[in-house]
C-alpha positions as CSV (number, residue, x, y, z in Angstrom):
1,M,-32.6,-40.1,-14.4
2,R,-31.3,-36.6,-14.7
3,S,-27.6,-36.1,-15.2
4,Y,-25.7,-33.6,-13.1
5,V,-22.5,-31.7,-13.6
6,N,-19.9,-31.2,-10.9
7,P,-18.5,-27.7,-11.5
8,F,-15.4,-28.4,-9.4
9,R,-14.1,-31.2,-11.6
10,S,-12.8,-28.9,-14.3
11,R,-10.0,-26.2,-14.2
12,T,-10.7,-22.9,-16.0
13,S,-7.2,-21.4,-16.0
14,E,-5.9,-23.7,-18.8
15,Q,-9.0,-23.5,-21.1
16,V,-8.1,-21.4,-24.1
17,A,-11.3,-21.5,-26.2
18,Q,-13.7,-18.5,-25.9
19,Q,-16.1,-20.6,-23.9
20,G,-13.2,-21.3,-21.5
21,L,-12.4,-17.6,-21.3
22,D,-15.9,-16.7,-20.4
23,R,-16.1,-19.4,-17.7
24,Y,-12.7,-18.3,-16.4
25,L,-13.8,-14.7,-16.0
26,R,-17.1,-15.8,-14.4
27,T,-15.4,-18.1,-11.8
28,F,-12.2,-16.1,-11.1
29,G,-12.2,-14.6,-7.6
30,A,-11.1,-10.9,-7.8
31,D,-9.7,-11.1,-4.3
32,A,-6.9,-13.3,-5.7
33,L,-5.3,-10.1,-7.1
34,D,-4.7,-9.1,-3.5
35,L,-2.1,-11.9,-3.4
36,L,0.1,-9.6,-5.5
37,P,2.2,-6.8,-3.9
38,D,1.7,-3.1,-4.5
39,E,4.9,-2.9,-6.5
40,L,4.1,-4.6,-9.8
41,W,5.8,-2.8,-12.7
42,E,9.1,-1.2,-11.7
43,R,10.9,-4.5,-10.8
44,P,10.4,-8.0,-12.1
45,L,7.9,-10.2,-10.2
46,I,9.0,-13.7,-9.2
47,I,5.9,-15.7,-8.2
48,R,6.4,-19.0,-6.5
49,S,4.1,-21.6,-4.9
50,A,3.4,-25.3,-4.6
51,P,1.3,-26.8,-7.5
52,G,-2.3,-25.5,-7.5
53,A,-1.9,-22.2,-5.7
54,G,-3.2,-20.1,-8.6
55,K,-0.1,-18.9,-10.4
56,T,-1.5,-19.4,-14.0
57,S,-4.9,-17.9,-13.0
58,L,-3.2,-14.7,-11.8
59,L,-1.2,-14.4,-15.1
60,R,-4.3,-15.0,-17.2
61,A,-6.1,-12.2,-15.4
62,V,-3.8,-9.6,-16.9
63,S,-3.5,-11.3,-20.3
64,A,-4.6,-9.6,-23.5
65,E,-7.5,-12.0,-24.0
66,A,-8.9,-11.5,-20.5
67,L,-8.5,-7.7,-20.6
68,R,-10.2,-7.5,-24.0
69,G,-13.0,-9.7,-22.8
70,L,-13.6,-7.5,-19.7
71,S,-13.5,-4.3,-21.7
72,R,-16.2,-5.6,-24.0
73,R,-18.4,-7.3,-21.5
74,R,-18.3,-5.3,-18.3
75,S,-21.6,-6.5,-16.8
76,G,-21.1,-9.1,-14.1
77,H,-17.4,-8.4,-13.8
78,E,-17.5,-5.0,-12.0
79,D,-15.4,-6.3,-9.0
80,L,-12.7,-7.8,-11.2
81,I,-12.6,-4.7,-13.4
82,G,-12.2,-2.5,-10.3
83,R,-9.3,-4.6,-9.0
84,L,-7.6,-4.6,-12.4
85,Q,-7.9,-0.8,-12.5
86,S,-6.4,-0.5,-9.1
87,I,-3.3,-2.4,-10.2
88,G,-3.0,-0.4,-13.5
89,A,-3.9,-3.2,-15.9
90,L,-7.1,-1.3,-17.0
91,D,-7.3,2.4,-17.3
92,V,-10.0,4.6,-15.6
93,N,-12.4,3.9,-18.6
94,G,-12.0,0.1,-18.2
95,Q,-9.8,-0.2,-21.3
96,P,-6.6,-2.3,-21.4
97,A,-3.5,-0.4,-20.3
98,V,-1.0,-3.3,-20.6
99,L,-0.4,-5.8,-23.4
100,G,-0.1,-8.9,-21.3
101,F,1.2,-12.0,-23.1
102,R,1.8,-15.3,-21.4
103,V,4.6,-17.6,-22.6
104,P,4.3,-21.2,-21.2
105,L,7.7,-22.8,-20.6
106,V,6.4,-26.3,-20.8
107,R,7.1,-27.4,-24.3
108,D,10.3,-28.4,-26.1
109,F,12.9,-26.5,-24.1
110,R,14.3,-29.5,-22.2
111,G,14.7,-31.4,-25.5
112,I,17.3,-28.9,-26.6
113,I,19.7,-30.4,-23.9
114,D,19.6,-33.7,-25.9
115,L,19.7,-32.0,-29.3
116,E,23.0,-30.1,-28.8
117,T,26.1,-32.0,-27.6
118,E,27.9,-28.9,-26.5
119,P,26.5,-26.9,-23.5
120,A,27.2,-23.6,-25.1
121,A,25.4,-24.5,-28.3
122,A,22.4,-25.8,-26.2
123,Q,22.3,-22.5,-24.4
124,R,22.3,-20.5,-27.6
125,T,19.6,-22.7,-29.2
126,F,17.5,-22.4,-26.0
127,L,17.7,-18.6,-26.0
128,R,16.8,-18.4,-29.7
129,L,13.7,-20.6,-29.3
130,L,12.6,-18.7,-26.2
131,D,13.0,-15.4,-28.1
132,A,10.8,-16.9,-30.9
133,R,8.2,-17.9,-28.4
134,I,8.2,-14.6,-26.7
135,V,7.9,-12.7,-30.0
136,A,5.1,-15.0,-31.2
137,E,3.0,-14.6,-28.1
138,F,3.7,-10.8,-28.2
139,C,2.3,-10.7,-31.8
140,D,-0.7,-12.8,-30.8
141,A,-1.5,-10.3,-28.0
142,I,-1.3,-7.4,-30.5
143,E,-3.9,-9.2,-32.7
144,R,-6.2,-9.7,-29.7
145,L,-5.9,-6.3,-28.2
146,V,-5.2,-3.7,-31.0
147,D,-8.2,-2.6,-33.0
148,V,-7.7,-1.3,-36.6
149,D,-10.3,0.0,-39.0
150,E,-9.2,-2.4,-41.8
151,G,-6.6,-5.0,-42.5
152,S,-4.4,-6.8,-39.9
153,A,-3.4,-5.3,-36.6
154,L,0.2,-6.6,-37.2
155,D,0.4,-4.7,-40.5
156,A,-0.6,-1.5,-38.6
157,V,1.8,-1.9,-35.6
158,T,5.4,-0.9,-35.6
159,L,7.7,-0.8,-32.6
160,K,9.8,2.3,-31.8
161,A,12.9,1.5,-29.8
162,E,16.2,3.2,-29.0
163,G,19.8,2.1,-28.5
164,A,20.2,-1.5,-27.6
165,G,16.5,-2.1,-28.1
166,E,16.7,-1.0,-31.7
167,T,19.6,-3.4,-32.4
168,S,17.8,-6.3,-30.7
169,L,14.7,-5.6,-32.7
170,A,16.7,-6.0,-35.9
171,R,17.7,-9.5,-34.8
172,L,14.1,-10.5,-34.3
173,G,12.7,-9.5,-37.7
174,G,12.7,-5.7,-37.5
175,E,10.4,-3.0,-36.2
176,Q,7.3,-4.1,-38.2
177,A,5.1,-6.5,-36.1
178,Q,4.2,-8.6,-39.1
179,D,7.9,-9.2,-39.9
180,M,8.5,-10.2,-36.3
181,R,5.7,-12.7,-36.6
182,R,7.3,-14.2,-39.7
183,W,10.7,-14.4,-38.0
184,A,9.2,-16.1,-35.0
185,R,7.4,-18.7,-37.0
186,Q,10.4,-19.5,-39.2
187,T,12.8,-19.7,-36.3
188,E,10.5,-22.0,-34.2
189,E,10.0,-24.2,-37.3
190,D,13.7,-24.6,-37.9
191,I,14.4,-25.5,-34.3
192,L,11.5,-27.9,-34.0
193,D,12.6,-29.7,-37.2
194,R,15.9,-30.4,-35.5
195,L,14.2,-31.6,-32.4
196,D,12.0,-33.9,-34.5
197,S,15.0,-35.3,-36.5
198,V,15.5,-39.0,-36.0
199,L,19.2,-38.9,-36.7
200,P,21.7,-36.3,-35.3
201,R,22.2,-33.2,-37.4
202,S,25.8,-32.2,-38.2
203,D,24.9,-28.7,-39.4
204,H,25.0,-25.9,-36.9
205,L,22.0,-23.8,-36.0
206,D,22.5,-20.1,-35.4
207,G,21.7,-19.4,-31.8
208,H,21.4,-16.3,-29.6
209,A,24.0,-15.1,-27.2
210,A,21.4,-13.2,-25.1
211,L,17.7,-13.0,-24.7
212,Y,17.2,-10.3,-27.3
213,S,13.4,-10.1,-26.9
214,L,13.8,-8.6,-23.4
215,R,16.0,-5.9,-24.7
216,A,13.9,-5.3,-27.8
217,L,10.7,-4.8,-25.7
218,S,12.3,-2.8,-22.9
219,G,10.9,0.7,-23.0
220,V,9.5,0.1,-26.5
221,Q,6.7,2.4,-27.9
222,L,3.9,0.7,-29.8
223,M,2.8,2.7,-32.9
224,V,-0.5,1.9,-34.4
225,G,-1.0,3.5,-37.8
226,G,1.8,5.9,-37.0
227,E,0.1,7.0,-33.7
228,P,1.5,6.0,-30.3
229,S,-0.5,3.4,-28.3
230,P,-0.9,3.6,-24.5
231,L,-0.4,-0.1,-24.2
232,R,2.7,-1.2,-22.3
233,P,4.1,-4.7,-22.9
234,L,3.8,-7.1,-20.0
235,L,5.8,-10.4,-20.3
236,L,4.3,-13.3,-18.4
237,L,6.6,-16.3,-18.2
238,D,4.8,-19.3,-16.7
239,D,5.9,-22.7,-15.3
240,G,9.6,-22.1,-15.0
241,Q,9.9,-25.5,-13.2
242,E,9.6,-27.2,-16.6
243,L,13.0,-25.9,-17.7
244,A,16.3,-27.7,-17.2
245,P,18.3,-26.3,-14.3
246,A,20.9,-24.7,-16.6
247,Q,18.1,-23.1,-18.7
248,R,16.3,-21.8,-15.6
249,K,19.5,-20.2,-14.3
250,L,20.2,-18.6,-17.7
251,L,16.6,-17.2,-18.0
252,L,16.6,-15.8,-14.4
253,D,20.0,-14.2,-15.0
254,A,18.6,-12.4,-18.1
255,F,15.3,-11.7,-16.3
256,H,17.1,-9.7,-13.6
257,D,19.0,-7.4,-15.9
258,R,18.8,-4.1,-14.1
259,E,18.8,-2.1,-17.3
260,L,15.5,-3.6,-18.5
261,R,12.4,-1.4,-18.4
262,L,10.1,-4.2,-19.5
263,A,7.3,-5.2,-17.0
264,R,7.8,-8.9,-16.5
265,W,6.4,-11.6,-14.3
266,Y,7.7,-15.1,-13.8
267,T,6.2,-18.1,-12.1
268,E,7.5,-21.5,-10.9
269,R,6.9,-24.2,-8.4
270,Y,9.0,-24.4,-5.3
271,S,10.3,-27.7,-6.6
272,A,12.3,-25.8,-9.2
273,M,14.5,-24.2,-6.6
274,E,17.7,-25.9,-5.5
275,P,17.5,-27.8,-2.2
276,E,20.0,-25.3,-0.6
277,D,17.7,-22.4,-1.6
278,L,14.4,-24.0,-0.5
279,V,15.6,-25.5,2.8
280,G,17.9,-22.4,3.2
281,D,17.0,-18.8,2.9
282,G,16.1,-18.6,-0.8
283,E,18.1,-17.4,-3.7
284,P,20.5,-14.5,-3.4
285,R,18.7,-11.1,-3.1
286,R,18.1,-9.6,-6.5
287,N,16.3,-6.6,-7.9
288,S,13.1,-8.5,-8.1
289,V,9.9,-8.7,-6.0
290,P,9.5,-12.2,-4.6
291,V,5.9,-13.5,-4.1
292,W,5.4,-16.7,-2.1
293,L,1.7,-17.3,-2.7
294,E,0.9,-19.4,0.4
295,R,2.6,-16.8,2.6
296,E,0.6,-14.0,1.0
297,A,-2.6,-16.1,1.3
298,A,-2.0,-16.5,5.1
299,R,-1.5,-12.8,5.5
300,M,-4.8,-11.8,3.7
301,G,-7.1,-10.0,6.1
302,A,-4.2,-8.5,8.0
303,V,-2.5,-6.4,5.2
304,T,-3.6,-3.7,2.9
305,R,-3.2,-3.7,-0.9
306,R,-3.3,-0.5,-2.9
307,G,-4.7,1.4,0.1
308,T,-7.6,-1.1,0.9
309,K,-7.6,-3.7,3.6
310,T,-7.7,-7.2,2.2
311,R,-10.3,-9.8,3.0
312,Q,-9.3,-13.1,4.5
313,F,-8.3,-16.0,2.2
314,E,-11.3,-17.9,3.4
315,K,-13.5,-15.3,1.8
316,L,-11.7,-15.7,-1.5
317,L,-12.2,-19.5,-1.4
318,A,-15.9,-19.1,-0.6
319,D,-16.3,-16.6,-3.5
320,I,-14.6,-19.1,-5.9
321,A,-16.8,-21.9,-4.7
322,G,-19.9,-19.9,-5.0
323,R,-19.1,-18.7,-8.5
324,R,-18.9,-22.3,-9.6
325,A,-21.6,-24.0,-7.6
326,N,-24.4,-21.6,-6.5
327,R,-26.1,-21.3,-9.9
328,L,-26.2,-25.1,-10.4
329,L,-27.5,-25.7,-6.9
330,L,-30.4,-23.4,-7.5
331,E,-31.0,-25.1,-10.8
332,Y,-30.7,-28.7,-9.5
333,D,-32.5,-28.4,-6.2
334,N,-34.1,-24.9,-6.1
335,V,-32.0,-24.3,-3.0
336,D,-31.6,-20.8,-1.8
337,L,-28.5,-21.5,0.3
338,E,-25.0,-21.0,-1.1
339,F,-22.4,-23.8,-1.3
340,V,-20.6,-22.8,1.8
341,Q,-23.8,-22.3,3.7
342,L,-24.9,-25.9,2.9
343,L,-21.7,-27.1,4.6
344,D,-22.8,-25.4,7.8
345,A,-26.6,-26.2,7.5
346,D,-26.7,-29.6,9.3
347,G,-27.9,-29.4,12.9
348,G,-26.3,-32.7,13.9
349,D,-29.6,-34.4,15.0
350,E,-28.3,-37.9,13.9
351,L,-25.4,-37.4,16.3
352,V,-27.5,-37.1,19.4
353,P,-27.1,-40.8,20.5
354,R,-23.4,-40.5,20.2
355,A,-23.3,-37.3,22.1
356,E,-25.5,-38.7,24.9
357,R,-23.2,-41.7,25.3
358,A,-20.2,-39.3,25.4
359,V,-21.9,-37.3,28.2
360,A,-22.7,-40.3,30.3
361,T,-19.2,-41.8,29.9
362,I,-17.3,-38.6,30.7
363,R,-19.6,-37.7,33.6
364,D,-19.1,-41.1,35.1
365,R,-15.3,-40.8,34.7
366,L,-15.2,-37.4,36.4
367,L,-17.5,-38.3,39.3
368,A,-15.5,-41.5,39.9
369,E,-12.3,-39.4,40.2
370,S,-13.8,-37.0,42.8
371,P,-17.0,-38.6,44.2
372,A,-17.2,-36.6,47.5
373,S,-16.1,-33.2,46.1
374,D,-18.4,-30.2,45.5
375,R,-15.6,-28.2,43.8
376,Y,-16.9,-28.8,40.3
377,S,-20.6,-29.3,41.0
378,R,-21.6,-26.0,39.5
379,W,-19.6,-26.8,36.4
380,F,-21.3,-30.3,36.1
381,A,-24.8,-28.8,36.6
382,D,-24.2,-26.2,33.9
383,A,-22.9,-28.9,31.5
384,D,-26.0,-31.1,32.0
385,A,-28.3,-28.2,31.3
386,L,-27.0,-27.9,27.7
387,G,-28.3,-29.8,24.6
388,A,-26.7,-33.1,23.8
389,L,-24.0,-31.9,21.4
390,D,-23.0,-28.9,23.4
391,S,-23.1,-30.9,26.6
392,A,-20.7,-33.5,25.2
393,R,-18.3,-30.8,24.2
394,R,-18.6,-29.1,27.6
395,W,-18.0,-32.3,29.6
396,R,-14.9,-33.1,27.5
397,E,-13.7,-29.5,28.0
398,L,-14.2,-29.9,31.7
399,E,-12.2,-33.1,31.7
400,I,-9.2,-31.2,30.3
401,V,-9.6,-28.2,32.6
402,I,-10.1,-30.4,35.7
403,A,-7.0,-32.4,34.9
404,R,-5.1,-29.1,34.8
405,D,-6.8,-27.8,37.9
406,R,-5.8,-30.8,40.0
407,D,-2.1,-30.0,39.4
408,R,-2.4,-26.3,40.4
409,V,-4.5,-26.3,43.6
410,Q,-3.3,-27.0,47.1
411,L,-4.9,-29.9,48.8
412,G,-6.6,-27.7,51.5
413,L,-8.3,-25.6,48.8
414,F,-9.6,-28.5,46.8
415,E,-13.1,-28.2,48.3
416,V,-13.7,-24.6,47.2
417,Q,-16.6,-24.6,44.8
418,L,-15.9,-23.1,41.4
419,N,-18.4,-21.0,39.4
420,D,-18.9,-20.7,35.6
421,D,-16.9,-17.5,35.4
422,E,-13.8,-19.4,36.7
423,R,-14.4,-22.1,34.1
424,K,-14.4,-19.5,31.3
425,T,-11.2,-18.0,32.7
426,R,-9.5,-21.4,32.7
427,S,-10.7,-22.5,29.3
428,D,-10.5,-21.0,25.8
429,A,-11.2,-21.7,22.2
430,A,-8.1,-23.9,21.9
431,I,-9.2,-26.1,24.7
432,R,-12.7,-26.5,23.2
433,E,-11.2,-27.4,19.9
434,A,-9.0,-30.0,21.6
435,A,-12.2,-31.3,23.3
436,D,-13.8,-31.7,19.8
437,L,-10.8,-33.8,18.7
438,W,-11.1,-36.1,21.7
439,L,-14.8,-36.6,21.1
440,R,-14.1,-37.6,17.5
441,R,-11.5,-40.1,18.6
442,E,-13.4,-41.7,21.4
443,F,-17.1,-41.3,20.4
444,G,-17.1,-40.8,16.6
445,L,-18.4,-37.2,16.8
446,P,-17.3,-35.5,13.5
447,F,-14.6,-32.8,13.7
448,Y,-13.7,-32.2,10.1
449,W,-16.8,-30.5,8.8
450,G,-18.1,-27.1,8.0
451,S,-17.0,-24.3,5.7
452,Q,-14.3,-22.9,8.0
453,R,-12.5,-26.2,8.6
454,M,-12.7,-27.1,4.9
455,A,-11.1,-23.7,4.1
456,K,-8.4,-24.5,6.6
457,L,-7.9,-27.9,4.9
458,S,-7.0,-26.0,1.7
459,A,-3.6,-25.1,3.2
460,E,-3.7,-21.8,1.3
461,N,-3.9,-23.8,-1.9
462,I,-6.8,-23.1,-4.3
463,E,-6.5,-26.4,-6.2
464,Q,-6.5,-28.4,-2.9
465,Y,-9.7,-26.5,-1.9
466,L,-11.4,-27.2,-5.3
467,K,-10.7,-30.9,-5.0
468,L,-12.3,-31.1,-1.6
469,S,-15.2,-29.0,-2.8
470,A,-15.6,-31.5,-5.7
471,D,-16.1,-34.3,-3.2
472,M,-18.5,-32.2,-1.2
473,F,-20.5,-31.3,-4.3
474,D,-20.7,-35.1,-5.1
475,E,-22.3,-35.6,-1.7
476,M,-24.7,-32.7,-2.4
477,L,-25.6,-34.3,-5.8
478,A,-26.2,-37.7,-4.0
479,G,-28.6,-36.0,-1.6
480,I,-30.4,-34.3,-4.5
481,T,-30.7,-37.5,-6.4
482,L,-32.2,-39.3,-3.4
483,R,-34.5,-36.4,-2.7
484,R,-32.9,-35.7,0.7
485,G,-31.8,-32.2,-0.3
486,A,-28.4,-30.7,-1.0
487,A,-27.3,-30.2,2.7
488,V,-24.5,-32.6,3.7
489,S,-24.5,-34.0,7.2
490,R,-21.6,-33.5,9.5
491,L,-21.0,-37.2,9.6
492,R,-20.8,-37.5,5.8
493,Q,-18.6,-34.4,5.5
494,D,-16.1,-35.8,8.0
495,A,-16.1,-39.2,6.2
496,A,-15.7,-37.7,2.7
497,L,-12.9,-35.4,3.8
498,T,-11.1,-38.3,5.5
499,S,-11.4,-40.4,2.4
500,A,-10.0,-37.5,0.3
501,C,-7.1,-37.1,2.7
502,D,-6.4,-40.8,2.5
503,Q,-6.2,-40.6,-1.3
504,F,-4.0,-37.5,-1.1
505,W,-1.6,-39.5,1.1
506,A,-1.7,-42.6,-1.2
507,D,-0.8,-40.4,-4.2
508,I,2.4,-39.0,-2.7
509,P,4.8,-41.8,-4.0
510,D,3.4,-41.7,-7.5
511,R,3.3,-37.9,-7.9
512,R,6.5,-36.8,-6.2
513,I,10.1,-37.9,-6.7
514,G,11.3,-39.5,-3.5
515,G,7.7,-39.7,-2.3
516,R,8.3,-42.8,-0.1
517,A,11.1,-41.1,1.8
518,I,8.9,-38.0,2.2
519,Q,6.1,-40.2,3.6
520,Q,8.6,-41.7,6.1
521,L,9.6,-38.3,7.3
522,L,5.9,-37.2,7.6
523,R,5.1,-40.4,9.6
524,H,7.7,-39.6,12.2
525,V,6.5,-36.0,12.4
526,A,2.9,-37.2,12.7
527,K,3.8,-39.7,15.4
528,L,5.4,-36.9,17.5
529,C,2.3,-34.6,16.9
530,R,-0.2,-37.3,18.0
531,A,1.7,-38.1,21.1
532,E,1.7,-34.5,22.2
533,T,-1.9,-33.7,21.0
534,Y,-3.6,-36.4,22.9
535,R,-1.9,-35.9,26.3
536,P,-4.7,-35.7,29.0
537,K,-4.1,-32.1,30.0
538,A,-3.7,-30.9,26.3
539,P,-0.7,-28.8,27.2
540,Y,-0.4,-27.5,23.6
541,A,-4.1,-27.1,22.9
542,P,-5.7,-27.6,20.5
543,G,-2.7,-29.8,19.5
544,V,0.7,-30.1,17.9
545,T,0.9,-30.1,14.1
546,G,4.6,-29.7,13.4
547,T,8.2,-30.1,14.5
548,A,11.1,-27.7,14.5
549,L,14.8,-27.7,13.8
550,S,17.0,-25.0,15.3
551,M,18.5,-22.6,12.9
552,R,21.9,-23.7,14.1
553,D,21.1,-27.3,13.2
554,R,19.6,-26.1,9.9
555,A,23.0,-24.4,9.1
556,R,24.7,-27.7,9.9
557,L,22.3,-29.6,7.5
558,L,23.0,-27.1,4.7
559,D,26.8,-27.9,5.0
560,P,27.4,-30.6,2.3
561,D,30.5,-31.9,4.1
562,L,28.7,-32.4,7.3
563,R,25.8,-34.1,5.5
564,Q,28.2,-36.7,4.1
565,R,29.6,-37.5,7.5
566,M,26.2,-37.7,9.4
567,P,24.1,-40.9,8.7
568,G,20.7,-40.0,7.5
569,A,21.5,-36.4,6.8
570,P,21.5,-36.7,2.9
571,E,18.1,-38.5,3.1
572,L,16.7,-35.9,5.5
573,F,17.9,-33.1,3.2
574,A,16.3,-34.6,0.1
575,A,13.0,-35.4,1.9
576,L,12.8,-31.9,3.3
577,H,13.3,-30.4,-0.2
578,G,10.6,-32.6,-1.6
579,A,8.1,-32.1,1.2
580,I,8.5,-28.3,1.3
581,G,8.5,-28.1,-2.5
582,H,5.3,-30.0,-2.8
583,N,3.4,-28.3,0.0
584,L,3.6,-31.4,2.2
585,L,5.5,-29.4,4.9
586,R,5.1,-25.7,5.5
587,S,8.3,-24.1,6.5
588,R,8.6,-21.1,8.8
589,K,12.1,-20.0,9.2
590,D,13.8,-18.0,11.9
591,Y,10.9,-18.3,14.4
592,S,11.9,-17.1,17.9
593,V,10.9,-19.1,21.0
594,K,12.6,-20.4,24.1
595,N,15.6,-18.1,23.5
596,E,16.3,-19.9,20.3
597,R,15.7,-19.4,16.6
598,W,13.9,-22.2,14.8
599,M,12.8,-23.5,11.4
600,V,9.3,-24.8,12.1
601,L,7.9,-27.5,9.9
602,Y,4.1,-27.8,9.9
603,L,2.3,-30.8,8.3
604,N,0.0,-30.2,5.4
605,R,-3.6,-29.8,6.7
606,L,-4.7,-32.9,4.7
607,T,-2.1,-35.0,6.5
608,C,-3.5,-33.6,9.8
609,V,-6.8,-35.3,9.0
610,R,-5.2,-38.6,8.4
611,Y,-3.6,-38.5,11.9
612,G,-6.5,-36.9,13.7
613,L,-4.8,-33.5,14.4
614,P,-6.1,-30.0,14.6
615,L,-5.9,-27.7,11.6
616,G,-4.2,-24.5,12.9
617,Y,-0.6,-23.4,12.8
618,G,0.9,-23.0,16.2
619,G,1.8,-26.0,18.3
620,F,5.1,-27.7,17.5
621,R,7.8,-29.8,19.3
622,E,11.4,-29.2,18.4
623,K,13.9,-32.0,17.6
624,A,17.7,-32.2,17.3
625,L,19.2,-32.7,13.8
626,E,20.7,-36.1,14.9
627,E,17.2,-37.4,15.9
628,M,15.6,-36.2,12.6
629,C,18.4,-37.9,10.7
630,Q,17.6,-41.2,12.6
631,W,14.0,-40.8,11.4
632,M,15.3,-41.4,7.8
633,L,17.2,-44.5,8.8
634,S,14.4,-46.3,10.5
635,D,10.7,-46.1,9.6
636,T,7.9,-46.0,12.2
637,E,4.5,-47.6,12.4
638,D,1.8,-45.8,10.5
639,V,-0.8,-45.3,13.2
640,T,-3.7,-43.2,12.0
641,E,-7.1,-42.2,13.4
642,P,-10.1,-44.3,12.4
643,T,-12.8,-42.7,10.4
644,V,-16.0,-41.6,12.1
645,Q,-17.9,-44.6,10.7
646,E,-15.3,-47.0,12.3
647,S,-15.8,-45.2,15.7
648,L,-19.3,-46.7,16.0
649,Y,-21.3,-46.2,19.1
650,L,-24.7,-46.1,17.4
651,V,-28.0,-46.9,19.2
């Protein structure tokens, strides 16, 4: 039997071999660069997101290895090259204009806390090791990007600095790039030897009082063979959440030095932020450009970047999926449809028996409620004239509209016959989506299927989308293996996505600190949302997917003294920090409605599937702080929606 590869089961941003670079460039969606603001070079960039939103991929796009690869192999990457030219990373000729070097913050730094008994000594050692890592990556980037006729690029490159930069360069090995490389290697070796030592070391290690590498590279001029190079250093610090809190603060303080002229970007997960900052209004305003990737993703399609209107985030996801899957689908099944088109290809023929049963049941209910009335006869006739699936949806839509209509008409006018134009006036897309949800719950007609709803399930998170795509591609491979074709039925999509969401929920306690308390909070929010979503008249159509805390109550929650006096408040504060930090709740602060300002908290879209909720952002029901605190003192029953297979009405 032929073996197949699922292209969504691997991540390209962390592959460092040349094959990995080629695959990364081939699968990277150029639209992702529109997540970055117009202002990129004058002030430091602070990029934050939940895990999997694409931080490392963005940094890698402007790294020396990627820019060199693109300058040498332009064919097939024209769109990406154009975007990099528009942000100034490549020049008009497609040659690198910046020397981007990425410094991961994931290794060894936290160990320094245990190495040094005195906090001051630990800080100096941390700064020295970070200086060494920055210098080492800078030198590696020079070797990747600087071409020389003979010999080593490091031997040909010198750095020309002035003032404080010249003094700082002297501390890092001097102005010759080769000497800087030797200094970085020796320094890192000395510190790692201490970290690896079994017994405590009594000797003192010289540390750094400041992050000298930032000063040394600020405004520096690269000289290659005595001639100035157009390359500008671009420092890319990645995964700041891996640092100890004191180290993170030290780094960010140095990073925001207003005198620096070094282009610098920094990334971290929301979980790195202090609870007061994440639940509150963020860190104090500094001279940096904050980028919250999920917020920028939600704005795509409605903003311009560098003079051009952006495409919707859904288009970026479809592009990323297609780059991974379309070639393999053609190879495996000779299919001429793209990955996202296959998600929309099923006509739903197997659902006709369920739809017919839904039509019969709903029609009988409505006729029993008004057996002698002609008021809705035109509506009923129009609904019966449709195909089974469309008819089921129309009948369920009418059930909602009629429930509302009975509350608004006077008894004497109840016999006035309504035409289809009046139905259209009283209904809308939100009511029709609510009808689809009710059909799933009562008759097992799938709701969570198709490319658009799967894009919504990503919750503006690329990794979340890739995981769902991997499950869908497995379904496609199963169809290919069984010679049924690559298209996935609506029923199988709904079932597979529901299963993925159940696994996402089950992983919360193992992958997040305080995960069980977070789940308890989410269960209470979901219970509230379900109760409001499935009210007969669908007053918040298509449904409710979040709750809200008034900004006044949020201010009370941020008060540490009040938290200690209010039962459940410390637990609520910690759960909110964890849920927002891990993209399990989406926070929207200072939202104005009902003459009040609110912090709205929306469930992650995958959680919405578990509880049978719609996938948009909009409907929410507010709660007082005291009631939310009570949620953390008493758990609630975990009532979920059954899968479509369990809602069996098959004939």
